C-alpha positions in Angstrom: 4.8 42.7 -71.5 6.4 45.8 -69.8 10.0 44.3 -69.9 12.3 43.5 -72.7 13.3 39.8 -73.2 16.5 39.1 -75.0 16.8 35.3 -74.1 15.9 34.4 -77.8 18.8 36.5 -79.2 21.5 34.7 -77.0 23.7 32.1 -78.5 23.7 28.5 -76.9 26.6 28.0 -74.6 28.6 25.4 -77.1 27.9 27.6 -80.3 31.0 28.0 -82.5 30.7 31.8 -82.5 31.1 31.9 -78.7 34.3 29.8 -78.6 36.9 32.4 -79.8 35.7 34.9 -77.1 36.2 32.2 -74.5 39.6 31.3 -75.7 40.6 35.0 -75.7 39.3 35.5 -72.4 41.1 32.4 -71.0 44.4 33.4 -72.7 44.2 37.0 -71.4 43.3 35.9 -67.9 46.3 33.5 -67.9 48.7 36.1 -69.1 47.4 38.5 -66.5 47.6 36.0 -63.7 51.2 34.9 -64.6 52.2 38.5 -64.9 50.8 39.1 -61.3 52.5 36.1 -59.9 55.8 37.1 -61.6 55.6 40.6 -59.9 54.8 39.2 -56.6 57.6 36.7 -56.7 60.1 39.4 -57.8 58.8 41.5 -54.9 59.4 38.7 -52.4 62.8 37.9 -53.6 63.9 41.7 -53.5 62.5 42.0 -50.0 64.6 39.1 -48.8 67.6 40.4 -50.4 70.1 41.8 -48.0 70.7 45.6 -48.0 74.0 46.9 -49.6 75.6 47.8 -46.3 75.0 44.3 -45.0 76.3 42.8 -48.3 79.3 45.1 -48.0 80.1 44.1 -44.5 80.3 40.5 -45.5 83.0 40.9 -48.2 86.6 40.6 -47.1 89.5 40.7 -49.7 92.7 38.8 -48.9 95.9 38.7 -50.9 96.7 34.9 -51.0 99.9 35.5 -53.1 102.3 35.3 -50.1 100.8 32.0 -49.0 102.8 28.9 -50.2 101.2 25.7 -51.0 100.4 23.6 -48.0 100.4 26.6 -45.7 97.6 27.5 -43.3 96.4 31.1 -43.2 94.0 32.8 -40.7 92.0 35.8 -41.5 89.6 37.8 -39.3 86.1 38.2 -40.7 83.5 39.8 -38.4 85.8 39.3 -35.4 85.8 35.6 -36.1 88.9 33.6 -37.5 88.5 32.1 -41.1 91.0 29.4 -41.7 92.5 29.1 -45.3 94.7 26.3 -46.5 96.3 26.7 -50.0 96.4 23.3 -51.7 
């Protein structure tokens, strides 16, 4: 008697007027979750990407024009030999 009761005003669960709201809610939740997954994946990939100084240390440019076909060529890369054979 002292409280309001709105149970009679509610629509049943399977009522047609309720379905568009459920579809909208499901679609927006899916969009938001896929956006979050995309951001997390991009952050993870960018975190594991090497820094620019590390990337630059791994690049060695060699002029291969003087090397003749069938000849071997040795280049130093990070104090280790790299063997090149021109075929």
